[in-house]
All heavy atoms as atom14 arrays in JSON, in Angstrom:
{
  "sequence": "MPDPLIAEELVAGLADEVDRHLENKPWWNYVKAILFYGPAVLIAIYLSGFFLGIF",
  "atom14_mask": [
    [1, 1, 1, 1, 1, 1, 1, 1, 0, 0, 0, 0, 0, 0],
    [1, 1, 1, 1, 1, 1, 1, 0, 0, 0, 0, 0, 0, 0],
    [1, 1, 1, 1, 1, 1, 1, 1, 0, 0, 0, 0, 0, 0],
    [1, 1, 1, 1, 1, 1, 1, 0, 0, 0, 0, 0, 0, 0],
    [1, 1, 1, 1, 1, 1, 1, 1, 0, 0, 0, 0, 0, 0],
    [1, 1, 1, 1, 1, 1, 1, 1, 0, 0, 0, 0, 0, 0],
    [1, 1, 1, 1, 1, 0, 0, 0, 0, 0, 0, 0, 0, 0],
    [1, 1, 1, 1, 1, 1, 1, 1, 1, 0, 0, 0, 0, 0],
    [1, 1, 1, 1, 1, 1, 1, 1, 1, 0, 0, 0, 0, 0],
    [1, 1, 1, 1, 1, 1, 1, 1, 0, 0, 0, 0, 0, 0],
    [1, 1, 1, 1, 1, 1, 1, 0, 0, 0, 0, 0, 0, 0],
    [1, 1, 1, 1, 1, 0, 0, 0, 0, 0, 0, 0, 0, 0],
    [1, 1, 1, 1, 0, 0, 0, 0, 0, 0, 0, 0, 0, 0],
    [1, 1, 1, 1, 1, 1, 1, 1, 0, 0, 0, 0, 0, 0],
    [1, 1, 1, 1, 1, 0, 0, 0, 0, 0, 0, 0, 0, 0],
    [1, 1, 1, 1, 1, 1, 1, 1, 0, 0, 0, 0, 0, 0],
    [1, 1, 1, 1, 1, 1, 1, 1, 1, 0, 0, 0, 0, 0],
    [1, 1, 1, 1, 1, 1, 1, 0, 0, 0, 0, 0, 0, 0],
    [1, 1, 1, 1, 1, 1, 1, 1, 0, 0, 0, 0, 0, 0],
    [1, 1, 1, 1, 1, 1, 1, 1, 1, 1, 1, 0, 0, 0],
    [1, 1, 1, 1, 1, 1, 1, 1, 1, 1, 0, 0, 0, 0],
    [1, 1, 1, 1, 1, 1, 1, 1, 0, 0, 0, 0, 0, 0],
    [1, 1, 1, 1, 1, 1, 1, 1, 1, 0, 0, 0, 0, 0],
    [1, 1, 1, 1, 1, 1, 1, 1, 0, 0, 0, 0, 0, 0],
    [1, 1, 1, 1, 1, 1, 1, 1, 1, 0, 0, 0, 0, 0],
    [1, 1, 1, 1, 1, 1, 1, 0, 0, 0, 0, 0, 0, 0],
    [1, 1, 1, 1, 1, 1, 1, 1, 1, 1, 1, 1, 1, 1],
    [1, 1, 1, 1, 1, 1, 1, 1, 1, 1, 1, 1, 1, 1],
    [1, 1, 1, 1, 1, 1, 1, 1, 0, 0, 0, 0, 0, 0],
    [1, 1, 1, 1, 1, 1, 1, 1, 1, 1, 1, 1, 0, 0],
    [1, 1, 1, 1, 1, 1, 1, 0, 0, 0, 0, 0, 0, 0],
    [1, 1, 1, 1, 1, 1, 1, 1, 1, 0, 0, 0, 0, 0],
    [1, 1, 1, 1, 1, 0, 0, 0, 0, 0, 0, 0, 0, 0],
    [1, 1, 1, 1, 1, 1, 1, 1, 0, 0, 0, 0, 0, 0],
    [1, 1, 1, 1, 1, 1, 1, 1, 0, 0, 0, 0, 0, 0],
    [1, 1, 1, 1, 1, 1, 1, 1, 1, 1, 1, 0, 0, 0],
    [1, 1, 1, 1, 1, 1, 1, 1, 1, 1, 1, 1, 0, 0],
    [1, 1, 1, 1, 0, 0, 0, 0, 0, 0, 0, 0, 0, 0],
    [1, 1, 1, 1, 1, 1, 1, 0, 0, 0, 0, 0, 0, 0],
    [1, 1, 1, 1, 1, 0, 0, 0, 0, 0, 0, 0, 0, 0],
    [1, 1, 1, 1, 1, 1, 1, 0, 0, 0, 0, 0, 0, 0],
    [1, 1, 1, 1, 1, 1, 1, 1, 0, 0, 0, 0, 0, 0],
    [1, 1, 1, 1, 1, 1, 1, 1, 0, 0, 0, 0, 0, 0],
    [1, 1, 1, 1, 1, 0, 0, 0, 0, 0, 0, 0, 0, 0],
    [1, 1, 1, 1, 1, 1, 1, 1, 0, 0, 0, 0, 0, 0],
    [1, 1, 1, 1, 1, 1, 1, 1, 1, 1, 1, 1, 0, 0],
    [1, 1, 1, 1, 1, 1, 1, 1, 0, 0, 0, 0, 0, 0],
    [1, 1, 1, 1, 1, 1, 0, 0, 0, 0, 0, 0, 0, 0],
    [1, 1, 1, 1, 0, 0, 0, 0, 0, 0, 0, 0, 0, 0],
    [1, 1, 1, 1, 1, 1, 1, 1, 1, 1, 1, 0, 0, 0],
    [1, 1, 1, 1, 1, 1, 1, 1, 1, 1, 1, 0, 0, 0],
    [1, 1, 1, 1, 1, 1, 1, 1, 0, 0, 0, 0, 0, 0],
    [1, 1, 1, 1, 0, 0, 0, 0, 0, 0, 0, 0, 0, 0],
    [1, 1, 1, 1, 1, 1, 1, 1, 0, 0, 0, 0, 0, 0],
    [1, 1, 1, 1, 1, 1, 1, 1, 1, 1, 1, 0, 0, 0]
  ],
  "atom14_positions": [
    [[-201.69, 17.89, 87.01], [-201.73, 17.24, 88.31], [-203.18, 17.32, 88.83], [-203.77, 18.39, 88.84], [-200.78, 17.96, 89.25], [-200.7, 17.35, 90.6], [-199.19, 17.88, 91.39], [-199.41, 17.12, 92.93], [0.0, 0.0, 0.0], [0.0, 0.0, 0.0], [0.0, 0.0, 0.0], [0.0, 0.0, 0.0], [0.0, 0.0, 0.0], [0.0, 0.0, 0.0]],
    [[-203.71, 16.18, 89.29], [-205.1, 16.19, 89.77], [-205.26, 16.99, 91.05], [-204.37, 17.07, 91.88], [-205.42, 14.71, 90.0], [-204.13, 13.98, 89.95], [-203.12, 14.85, 89.31], [0.0, 0.0, 0.0], [0.0, 0.0, 0.0], [0.0, 0.0, 0.0], [0.0, 0.0, 0.0], [0.0, 0.0, 0.0], [0.0, 0.0, 0.0], [0.0, 0.0, 0.0]],
    [[-206.42, 17.56, 91.17], [-206.74, 18.37, 92.34], [-207.04, 17.45, 93.53], [-207.85, 16.53, 93.43], [-207.96, 19.23, 92.03], [-208.27, 20.23, 93.11], [-207.39, 20.46, 93.96], [-209.37, 20.79, 93.09], [0.0, 0.0, 0.0], [0.0, 0.0, 0.0], [0.0, 0.0, 0.0], [0.0, 0.0, 0.0], [0.0, 0.0, 0.0], [0.0, 0.0, 0.0]],
    [[-206.38, 17.65, 94.67], [-206.63, 16.78, 95.83], [-208.06, 16.86, 96.34], [-208.58, 15.89, 96.9], [-205.66, 17.3, 96.9], [-204.74, 18.22, 96.23], [-205.33, 18.61, 94.92], [0.0, 0.0, 0.0], [0.0, 0.0, 0.0], [0.0, 0.0, 0.0], [0.0, 0.0, 0.0], [0.0, 0.0, 0.0], [0.0, 0.0, 0.0], [0.0, 0.0, 0.0]],
    [[-208.72, 17.99, 96.15], [-210.11, 18.1, 96.61], [-211.04, 17.19, 95.81], [-212.0, 16.63, 96.36], [-210.58, 19.55, 96.53], [-209.9, 20.51, 97.49], [-210.39, 21.93, 97.25], [-210.15, 20.1, 98.92], [0.0, 0.0, 0.0], [0.0, 0.0, 0.0], [0.0, 0.0, 0.0], [0.0, 0.0, 0.0], [0.0, 0.0, 0.0], [0.0, 0.0, 0.0]],
    [[-210.75, 17.03, 94.52], [-211.57, 16.13, 93.7], [-211.39, 14.7, 94.18], [-212.36, 13.95, 94.31], [-211.2, 16.28, 92.21], [-211.59, 17.68, 91.72], [-211.86, 15.21, 91.37], [-211.13, 17.98, 90.32], [0.0, 0.0, 0.0], [0.0, 0.0, 0.0], [0.0, 0.0, 0.0], [0.0, 0.0, 0.0], [0.0, 0.0, 0.0], [0.0, 0.0, 0.0]],
    [[-210.15, 14.31, 94.45], [-209.88, 12.96, 94.94], [-210.56, 12.73, 96.29], [-211.13, 11.66, 96.53], [-208.38, 12.74, 95.06], [0.0, 0.0, 0.0], [0.0, 0.0, 0.0], [0.0, 0.0, 0.0], [0.0, 0.0, 0.0], [0.0, 0.0, 0.0], [0.0, 0.0, 0.0], [0.0, 0.0, 0.0], [0.0, 0.0, 0.0], [0.0, 0.0, 0.0]],
    [[-210.53, 13.73, 97.15], [-211.17, 13.6, 98.46], [-212.68, 13.43, 98.31], [-213.29, 12.59, 98.99], [-210.87, 14.83, 99.3], [-211.48, 14.77, 100.68], [-211.19, 16.03, 101.49], [-210.41, 16.89, 101.04], [-211.77, 16.14, 102.58], [0.0, 0.0, 0.0], [0.0, 0.0, 0.0], [0.0, 0.0, 0.0], [0.0, 0.0, 0.0], [0.0, 0.0, 0.0]],
    [[-213.29, 14.19, 97.42], [-214.73, 14.07, 97.2], [-215.09, 12.71, 96.62], [-216.11, 12.12, 96.99], [-215.21, 15.19, 96.27], [-215.21, 16.55, 96.91], [-216.2, 16.65, 98.06], [-217.27, 16.05, 97.99], [-215.88, 17.35, 99.04], [0.0, 0.0, 0.0], [0.0, 0.0, 0.0], [0.0, 0.0, 0.0], [0.0, 0.0, 0.0], [0.0, 0.0, 0.0]],
    [[-214.28, 12.21, 95.7], [-214.54, 10.89, 95.12], [-214.45, 9.78, 96.16], [-215.3, 8.9, 96.23], [-213.56, 10.61, 93.98], [-213.8, 11.39, 92.69], [-212.67, 11.14, 91.71], [-215.13, 11.0, 92.09], [0.0, 0.0, 0.0], [0.0, 0.0, 0.0], [0.0, 0.0, 0.0], [0.0, 0.0, 0.0], [0.0, 0.0, 0.0], [0.0, 0.0, 0.0]],
    [[-213.43, 9.84, 97.01], [-213.26, 8.82, 98.04], [-214.37, 8.92, 99.08], [-214.9, 7.91, 99.54], [-211.86, 8.93, 98.68], [-211.73, 8.01, 99.88], [-210.8, 8.59, 97.65], [0.0, 0.0, 0.0], [0.0, 0.0, 0.0], [0.0, 0.0, 0.0], [0.0, 0.0, 0.0], [0.0, 0.0, 0.0], [0.0, 0.0, 0.0], [0.0, 0.0, 0.0]],
    [[-214.75, 10.13, 99.46], [-215.83, 10.3, 100.43], [-217.15, 9.79, 99.86], [-217.94, 9.14, 100.56], [-215.96, 11.77, 100.82], [0.0, 0.0, 0.0], [0.0, 0.0, 0.0], [0.0, 0.0, 0.0], [0.0, 0.0, 0.0], [0.0, 0.0, 0.0], [0.0, 0.0, 0.0], [0.0, 0.0, 0.0], [0.0, 0.0, 0.0], [0.0, 0.0, 0.0]],
    [[-217.4, 10.05, 98.59], [-218.61, 9.54, 97.95], [-218.62, 8.03, 97.88], [-219.65, 7.38, 98.1], [0.0, 0.0, 0.0], [0.0, 0.0, 0.0], [0.0, 0.0, 0.0], [0.0, 0.0, 0.0], [0.0, 0.0, 0.0], [0.0, 0.0, 0.0], [0.0, 0.0, 0.0], [0.0, 0.0, 0.0], [0.0, 0.0, 0.0], [0.0, 0.0, 0.0]],
    [[-217.47, 7.45, 97.56], [-217.35, 6.0, 97.53], [-217.59, 5.38, 98.9], [-218.29, 4.38, 99.05], [-215.98, 5.59, 96.99], [-215.68, 4.11, 96.91], [-216.63, 3.44, 95.92], [-214.24, 3.89, 96.52], [0.0, 0.0, 0.0], [0.0, 0.0, 0.0], [0.0, 0.0, 0.0], [0.0, 0.0, 0.0], [0.0, 0.0, 0.0], [0.0, 0.0, 0.0]],
    [[-217.02, 6.0, 99.94], [-217.22, 5.5, 101.3], [-218.68, 5.59, 101.71], [-219.2, 4.68, 102.37], [-216.34, 6.29, 102.27], [0.0, 0.0, 0.0], [0.0, 0.0, 0.0], [0.0, 0.0, 0.0], [0.0, 0.0, 0.0], [0.0, 0.0, 0.0], [0.0, 0.0, 0.0], [0.0, 0.0, 0.0], [0.0, 0.0, 0.0], [0.0, 0.0, 0.0]],
    [[-219.36, 6.66, 101.34], [-220.79, 6.79, 101.65], [-221.61, 5.71, 100.96], [-222.53, 5.14, 101.55], [-221.3, 8.17, 101.24], [-220.81, 9.27, 102.17], [-220.37, 8.94, 103.28], [-220.87, 10.45, 101.75], [0.0, 0.0, 0.0], [0.0, 0.0, 0.0], [0.0, 0.0, 0.0], [0.0, 0.0, 0.0], [0.0, 0.0, 0.0], [0.0, 0.0, 0.0]],
    [[-221.28, 5.43, 99.7], [-222.01, 4.4, 98.97], [-221.77, 3.01, 99.55], [-222.69, 2.2, 99.65], [-221.63, 4.42, 97.49], [-222.21, 5.6, 96.75], [-223.73, 5.63, 96.79], [-224.37, 4.58, 96.63], [-224.27, 6.73, 97.01], [0.0, 0.0, 0.0], [0.0, 0.0, 0.0], [0.0, 0.0, 0.0], [0.0, 0.0, 0.0], [0.0, 0.0, 0.0]],
    [[-220.54, 2.72, 99.95], [-220.25, 1.43, 100.58], [-221.01, 1.32, 101.89], [-221.58, 0.27, 102.21], [-218.72, 1.26, 100.8], [-218.42, 0.09, 101.71], [-218.02, 1.1, 99.47], [0.0, 0.0, 0.0], [0.0, 0.0, 0.0], [0.0, 0.0, 0.0], [0.0, 0.0, 0.0], [0.0, 0.0, 0.0], [0.0, 0.0, 0.0], [0.0, 0.0, 0.0]],
    [[-221.04, 2.39, 102.66], [-221.77, 2.38, 103.93], [-223.26, 2.17, 103.71], [-223.9, 1.38, 104.41], [-221.52, 3.68, 104.68], [-222.02, 3.64, 106.1], [-221.99, 2.56, 106.72], [-222.44, 4.7, 106.6], [0.0, 0.0, 0.0], [0.0, 0.0, 0.0], [0.0, 0.0, 0.0], [0.0, 0.0, 0.0], [0.0, 0.0, 0.0], [0.0, 0.0, 0.0]],
    [[-223.83, 2.83, 102.71], [-225.26, 2.64, 102.41], [-225.55, 1.23, 101.91], [-226.58, 0.66, 102.23], [-225.7, 3.65, 101.35], [-226.32, 4.86, 101.96], [-226.89, 5.78, 100.91], [-226.08, 6.98, 101.01], [-225.67, 7.72, 100.01], [-226.01, 7.41, 98.8], [-224.94, 8.77, 100.21], [0.0, 0.0, 0.0], [0.0, 0.0, 0.0], [0.0, 0.0, 0.0]],
    [[-224.63, 0.68, 101.14], [-224.83, -0.66, 100.59], [-224.75, -1.74, 101.68], [-225.47, -2.73, 101.63], [-223.79, -0.93, 99.5], [-223.89, -2.27, 98.87], [-224.93, -2.59, 98.02], [-223.12, -3.36, 98.96], [-224.77, -3.84, 97.62], [-223.68, -4.33, 98.18], [0.0, 0.0, 0.0], [0.0, 0.0, 0.0], [0.0, 0.0, 0.0], [0.0, 0.0, 0.0]],
    [[-223.88, -1.53, 102.66], [-223.65, -2.56, 103.69], [-224.35, -2.29, 105.01], [-224.17, -3.04, 105.96], [-222.14, -2.7, 103.94], [-221.32, -3.24, 102.78], [-219.85, -3.21, 103.13], [-221.75, -4.64, 102.41], [0.0, 0.0, 0.0], [0.0, 0.0, 0.0], [0.0, 0.0, 0.0], [0.0, 0.0, 0.0], [0.0, 0.0, 0.0], [0.0, 0.0, 0.0]],
    [[-225.15, -1.21, 105.11], [-225.73, -0.85, 106.4], [-226.71, -1.89, 106.94], [-226.95, -1.95, 108.14], [-226.39, 0.52, 106.33], [-227.63, 0.57, 105.48], [-228.18, 1.98, 105.38], [-227.7, 2.86, 106.11], [-229.08, 2.19, 104.56], [0.0, 0.0, 0.0], [0.0, 0.0, 0.0], [0.0, 0.0, 0.0], [0.0, 0.0, 0.0], [0.0, 0.0, 0.0]],
    [[-227.28, -2.73, 106.08], [-228.23, -3.75, 106.54], [-227.54, -5.03, 106.99], [-228.19, -5.91, 107.54], [-229.23, -4.08, 105.44], [-230.11, -2.89, 105.12], [-230.39, -2.08, 106.0], [-230.53, -2.77, 103.88], [0.0, 0.0, 0.0], [0.0, 0.0, 0.0], [0.0, 0.0, 0.0], [0.0, 0.0, 0.0], [0.0, 0.0, 0.0], [0.0, 0.0, 0.0]],
    [[-226.25, -5.15, 106.77], [-225.51, -6.34, 107.19], [-225.21, -6.21, 108.68], [-224.72, -5.18, 109.13], [-224.21, -6.47, 106.41], [-224.36, -6.4, 104.92], [-224.81, -7.71, 104.37], [-224.79, -7.61, 102.85], [-225.65, -8.52, 102.21], [0.0, 0.0, 0.0], [0.0, 0.0, 0.0], [0.0, 0.0, 0.0], [0.0, 0.0, 0.0], [0.0, 0.0, 0.0]],
    [[-225.46, -7.26, 109.47], [-225.23, -7.16, 110.92], [-223.75, -7.02, 111.3], [-223.43, -6.42, 112.32], [-225.82, -8.45, 111.47], [-225.91, -9.37, 110.31], [-226.03, -8.53, 109.09], [0.0, 0.0, 0.0], [0.0, 0.0, 0.0], [0.0, 0.0, 0.0], [0.0, 0.0, 0.0], [0.0, 0.0, 0.0], [0.0, 0.0, 0.0], [0.0, 0.0, 0.0]],
    [[-222.85, -7.51, 110.49], [-221.43, -7.45, 110.83], [-220.8, -6.11, 110.46], [-219.69, -5.8, 110.9], [-220.68, -8.59, 110.13], [-220.93, -8.65, 108.65], [-221.89, -9.38, 108.03], [-220.23, -7.94, 107.62], [-221.84, -9.17, 106.67], [-220.82, -8.29, 106.39], [-219.18, -7.04, 107.62], [-220.38, -7.78, 105.19], [-218.74, -6.53, 106.41], [-219.34, -6.9, 105.21]],
    [[-221.48, -5.29, 109.67], [-220.87, -4.06, 109.18], [-220.59, -3.07, 110.3], [-219.57, -2.37, 110.29], [-221.75, -3.43, 108.11], [-221.22, -2.13, 107.6], [-221.84, -0.93, 107.67], [-219.95, -1.87, 106.98], [-221.05, 0.05, 107.1], [-219.88, -0.5, 106.68], [-218.86, -2.68, 106.65], [-218.78, 0.06, 106.07], [-217.76, -2.1, 106.04], [-217.73, -0.75, 105.76]],
    [[-221.44, -2.99, 111.3], [-221.2, -2.05, 112.4], [-219.95, -2.41, 113.19], [-219.21, -1.53, 113.64], [-222.41, -1.99, 113.33], [-223.57, -1.26, 112.69], [-223.38, -0.38, 111.87], [-224.77, -1.64, 113.07], [0.0, 0.0, 0.0], [0.0, 0.0, 0.0], [0.0, 0.0, 0.0], [0.0, 0.0, 0.0], [0.0, 0.0, 0.0], [0.0, 0.0, 0.0]],
    [[-219.7, -3.72, 113.35], [-218.49, -4.14, 114.06], [-217.24, -3.82, 113.26], [-216.24, -3.34, 113.8], [-218.54, -5.64, 114.36], [-219.7, -6.02, 115.23], [-220.7, -6.85, 114.75], [-219.81, -5.56, 116.53], [-221.79, -7.19, 115.54], [-220.88, -5.9, 117.33], [-221.86, -6.72, 116.83], [-222.91, -7.06, 117.6], [0.0, 0.0, 0.0], [0.0, 0.0, 0.0]],
    [[-217.29, -4.07, 111.96], [-216.15, -3.77, 111.1], [-215.89, -2.27, 111.06], [-214.74, -1.81, 111.13], [-216.38, -4.33, 109.68], [-215.3, -3.85, 108.71], [-216.44, -5.84, 109.7], [0.0, 0.0, 0.0], [0.0, 0.0, 0.0], [0.0, 0.0, 0.0], [0.0, 0.0, 0.0], [0.0, 0.0, 0.0], [0.0, 0.0, 0.0], [0.0, 0.0, 0.0]],
    [[-216.95, -1.49, 110.97], [-216.81, -0.03, 110.94], [-216.2, 0.48, 112.25], [-215.34, 1.37, 112.22], [-218.19, 0.6, 110.71], [-218.14, 1.91, 110.05], [-219.46, 2.42, 109.5], [-220.67, 2.13, 110.32], [-221.86, 2.85, 109.85], [0.0, 0.0, 0.0], [0.0, 0.0, 0.0], [0.0, 0.0, 0.0], [0.0, 0.0, 0.0], [0.0, 0.0, 0.0]],
    [[-216.61, -0.08, 113.36], [-216.04, 0.34, 114.65], [-214.56, 0.01, 114.72], [-213.76, 0.82, 115.21], [-216.8, -0.33, 115.78], [0.0, 0.0, 0.0], [0.0, 0.0, 0.0], [0.0, 0.0, 0.0], [0.0, 0.0, 0.0], [0.0, 0.0, 0.0], [0.0, 0.0, 0.0], [0.0, 0.0, 0.0], [0.0, 0.0, 0.0], [0.0, 0.0, 0.0]],
    [[-214.19, -1.15, 114.24], [-212.77, -1.54, 114.28], [-211.95, -0.64, 113.35], [-210.87, -0.19, 113.71], [-212.61, -3.02, 113.89], [-213.17, -3.91, 114.99], [-211.16, -3.37, 113.63], [-213.31, -5.36, 114.61], [0.0, 0.0, 0.0], [0.0, 0.0, 0.0], [0.0, 0.0, 0.0], [0.0, 0.0, 0.0], [0.0, 0.0, 0.0], [0.0, 0.0, 0.0]],
    [[-212.47, -0.37, 112.16], [-211.73, 0.45, 111.19], [-211.55, 1.88, 111.64], [-210.5, 2.48, 111.43], [-212.44, 0.43, 109.83], [-212.36, -0.85, 109.04], [-213.23, -0.73, 107.79], [-210.95, -1.18, 108.66], [0.0, 0.0, 0.0], [0.0, 0.0, 0.0], [0.0, 0.0, 0.0], [0.0, 0.0, 0.0], [0.0, 0.0, 0.0], [0.0, 0.0, 0.0]],
    [[-212.57, 2.45, 112.27], [-212.51, 3.87, 112.61], [-212.04, 4.13, 114.03], [-211.28, 5.06, 114.27], [-213.87, 4.53, 112.37], [-214.26, 4.54, 110.92], [-215.37, 3.86, 110.49], [-213.49, 5.22, 110.0], [-215.72, 3.85, 109.15], [-213.83, 5.23, 108.65], [-214.95, 4.54, 108.24], [0.0, 0.0, 0.0], [0.0, 0.0, 0.0], [0.0, 0.0, 0.0]],
    [[-212.5, 3.33, 114.99], [-212.13, 3.58, 116.38], [-210.87, 2.83, 116.81], [-210.21, 3.25, 117.74], [-213.29, 3.21, 117.31], [-214.51, 4.04, 117.06], [-215.73, 3.45, 116.75], [-214.45, 5.42, 117.13], [-216.85, 4.21, 116.51], [-215.57, 6.2, 116.88], [-216.76, 5.58, 116.58], [-217.87, 6.34, 116.33], [0.0, 0.0, 0.0], [0.0, 0.0, 0.0]],
    [[-210.55, 1.74, 116.15], [-209.36, 0.96, 116.5], [-208.08, 1.77, 116.46], [-207.34, 1.82, 117.44], [0.0, 0.0, 0.0], [0.0, 0.0, 0.0], [0.0, 0.0, 0.0], [0.0, 0.0, 0.0], [0.0, 0.0, 0.0], [0.0, 0.0, 0.0], [0.0, 0.0, 0.0], [0.0, 0.0, 0.0], [0.0, 0.0, 0.0], [0.0, 0.0, 0.0]],
    [[-207.78, 2.42, 115.33], [-206.55, 3.21, 115.28], [-206.53, 4.36, 116.29], [-205.49, 4.66, 116.87], [-206.52, 3.76, 113.85], [-207.35, 2.78, 113.08], [-208.41, 2.31, 114.02], [0.0, 0.0, 0.0], [0.0, 0.0, 0.0], [0.0, 0.0, 0.0], [0.0, 0.0, 0.0], [0.0, 0.0, 0.0], [0.0, 0.0, 0.0], [0.0, 0.0, 0.0]],
    [[-207.68, 4.98, 116.53], [-207.72, 6.08, 117.5], [-207.41, 5.58, 118.91], [-206.69, 6.24, 119.67], [-209.09, 6.76, 117.47], [0.0, 0.0, 0.0], [0.0, 0.0, 0.0], [0.0, 0.0, 0.0], [0.0, 0.0, 0.0], [0.0, 0.0, 0.0], [0.0, 0.0, 0.0], [0.0, 0.0, 0.0], [0.0, 0.0, 0.0], [0.0, 0.0, 0.0]],
    [[-207.92, 4.42, 119.26], [-207.65, 3.85, 120.58], [-206.18, 3.47, 120.71], [-205.55, 3.74, 121.74], [-208.56, 2.62, 120.83], [-208.14, 1.85, 122.06], [-210.01, 3.07, 120.95], [0.0, 0.0, 0.0], [0.0, 0.0, 0.0], [0.0, 0.0, 0.0], [0.0, 0.0, 0.0], [0.0, 0.0, 0.0], [0.0, 0.0, 0.0], [0.0, 0.0, 0.0]],
    [[-205.61, 2.88, 119.67], [-204.19, 2.51, 119.73], [-203.29, 3.73, 119.86], [-202.33, 3.73, 120.63], [-203.81, 1.71, 118.49], [-204.4, 0.32, 118.4], [-204.02, -0.33, 117.08], [-203.96, -0.54, 119.57], [0.0, 0.0, 0.0], [0.0, 0.0, 0.0], [0.0, 0.0, 0.0], [0.0, 0.0, 0.0], [0.0, 0.0, 0.0], [0.0, 0.0, 0.0]],
    [[-203.62, 4.8, 119.14], [-202.83, 6.02, 119.24], [-202.97, 6.63, 120.63], [-201.99, 7.1, 121.21], [-203.25, 7.02, 118.14], [-202.81, 6.48, 116.78], [-202.68, 8.4, 118.38], [-203.37, 7.24, 115.6], [0.0, 0.0, 0.0], [0.0, 0.0, 0.0], [0.0, 0.0, 0.0], [0.0, 0.0, 0.0], [0.0, 0.0, 0.0], [0.0, 0.0, 0.0]],
    [[-204.17, 6.61, 121.2], [-204.37, 7.15, 122.55], [-203.59, 6.35, 123.58], [-202.99, 6.93, 124.5], [-205.85, 7.15, 122.89], [0.0, 0.0, 0.0], [0.0, 0.0, 0.0], [0.0, 0.0, 0.0], [0.0, 0.0, 0.0], [0.0, 0.0, 0.0], [0.0, 0.0, 0.0], [0.0, 0.0, 0.0], [0.0, 0.0, 0.0], [0.0, 0.0, 0.0]],
    [[-203.57, 5.03, 123.45], [-202.79, 4.19, 124.38], [-201.3, 4.5, 124.25], [-200.6, 4.65, 125.25], [-203.07, 2.7, 124.11], [-204.49, 2.35, 124.53], [-202.06, 1.81, 124.84], [-204.94, 0.97, 124.1], [0.0, 0.0, 0.0], [0.0, 0.0, 0.0], [0.0, 0.0, 0.0], [0.0, 0.0, 0.0], [0.0, 0.0, 0.0], [0.0, 0.0, 0.0]],
    [[-200.83, 4.61, 123.03], [-199.42, 4.91, 122.82], [-199.05, 6.27, 123.39], [-198.04, 6.41, 124.09], [-199.08, 4.85, 121.33], [-197.67, 5.29, 121.04], [-196.61, 4.44, 121.3], [-197.4, 6.56, 120.53], [-195.31, 4.83, 121.06], [-196.11, 6.95, 120.28], [-195.07, 6.09, 120.54], [-193.78, 6.49, 120.3], [0.0, 0.0, 0.0], [0.0, 0.0, 0.0]],
    [[-199.86, 7.29, 123.11], [-199.54, 8.63, 123.59], [-199.6, 8.72, 125.11], [-198.75, 9.36, 125.73], [-200.46, 9.66, 122.96], [-200.21, 9.95, 121.49], [-201.26, 10.92, 120.96], [-198.81, 10.49, 121.27], [0.0, 0.0, 0.0], [0.0, 0.0, 0.0], [0.0, 0.0, 0.0], [0.0, 0.0, 0.0], [0.0, 0.0, 0.0], [0.0, 0.0, 0.0]],
    [[-200.59, 8.08, 125.72], [-200.66, 8.12, 127.18], [-199.48, 7.38, 127.8], [-198.92, 7.83, 128.8], [-201.99, 7.55, 127.66], [-202.12, 6.2, 127.3], [0.0, 0.0, 0.0], [0.0, 0.0, 0.0], [0.0, 0.0, 0.0], [0.0, 0.0, 0.0], [0.0, 0.0, 0.0], [0.0, 0.0, 0.0], [0.0, 0.0, 0.0], [0.0, 0.0, 0.0]],
    [[-199.09, 6.27, 127.23], [-197.91, 5.56, 127.73], [-196.65, 6.36, 127.52], [-195.74, 6.35, 128.37], [0.0, 0.0, 0.0], [0.0, 0.0, 0.0], [0.0, 0.0, 0.0], [0.0, 0.0, 0.0], [0.0, 0.0, 0.0], [0.0, 0.0, 0.0], [0.0, 0.0, 0.0], [0.0, 0.0, 0.0], [0.0, 0.0, 0.0], [0.0, 0.0, 0.0]],
    [[-196.56, 7.06, 126.4], [-195.37, 7.88, 126.13], [-195.26, 9.03, 127.13], [-194.2, 9.29, 127.68], [-195.47, 8.42, 124.7], [-194.3, 9.28, 124.32], [-193.08, 8.73, 124.02], [-194.46, 10.66, 124.25], [-192.0, 9.52, 123.66], [-193.4, 11.47, 123.89], [-192.17, 10.9, 123.6], [0.0, 0.0, 0.0], [0.0, 0.0, 0.0], [0.0, 0.0, 0.0]],
    [[-196.4, 9.7, 127.39], [-196.36, 10.84, 128.3], [-196.22, 10.42, 129.76], [-195.72, 11.19, 130.58], [-197.58, 11.73, 128.12], [-197.55, 12.51, 126.84], [-198.55, 12.38, 125.9], [-196.5, 13.37, 126.58], [-198.53, 13.09, 124.72], [-196.45, 14.1, 125.39], [-197.47, 13.96, 124.46], [0.0, 0.0, 0.0], [0.0, 0.0, 0.0], [0.0, 0.0, 0.0]],
    [[-196.64, 9.21, 130.09], [-196.46, 8.72, 131.46], [-195.09, 8.08, 131.67], [-194.76, 7.71, 132.78], [-197.55, 7.69, 131.78], [-198.96, 8.26, 131.91], [-199.96, 7.13, 132.09], [-199.04, 9.25, 133.07], [0.0, 0.0, 0.0], [0.0, 0.0, 0.0], [0.0, 0.0, 0.0], [0.0, 0.0, 0.0], [0.0, 0.0, 0.0], [0.0, 0.0, 0.0]],
    [[-194.32, 7.96, 130.62], [-192.96, 7.44, 130.72], [-192.89, 5.92, 130.68], [-191.88, 5.34, 131.04], [0.0, 0.0, 0.0], [0.0, 0.0, 0.0], [0.0, 0.0, 0.0], [0.0, 0.0, 0.0], [0.0, 0.0, 0.0], [0.0, 0.0, 0.0], [0.0, 0.0, 0.0], [0.0, 0.0, 0.0], [0.0, 0.0, 0.0], [0.0, 0.0, 0.0]],
    [[-193.96, 5.25, 130.26], [-193.95, 3.8, 130.19], [-193.2, 3.33, 128.95], [-192.46, 2.35, 129.0], [-195.39, 3.25, 130.2], [-196.06, 3.63, 131.52], [-195.43, 1.76, 129.98], [-197.55, 3.35, 131.55], [0.0, 0.0, 0.0], [0.0, 0.0, 0.0], [0.0, 0.0, 0.0], [0.0, 0.0, 0.0], [0.0, 0.0, 0.0], [0.0, 0.0, 0.0]],
    [[-193.36, 4.04, 127.84], [-192.68, 3.66, 126.59], [-191.44, 4.48, 126.42], [-191.34, 5.61, 126.68], [-193.6, 3.85, 125.39], [-194.83, 2.99, 125.43], [-196.08, 3.54, 125.38], [-194.73, 1.61, 125.49], [-197.22, 2.77, 125.41], [-195.85, 0.8, 125.52], [-197.1, 1.39, 125.48], [0.0, 0.0, 0.0], [0.0, 0.0, 0.0], [0.0, 0.0, 0.0]]
  ]
}
């Protein structure tokens, strides 16, 4: 069975290389913001609505 730490290191290295390769593209910052901050914002909206009794 493969070690999960090896898989994590491989994926992190791949993500770093993709980021380095695309950092000069003007659209990459927008895509990165949507990919990383989008889910966090949606989860925060859901949790705040849940705790306020809206959902």
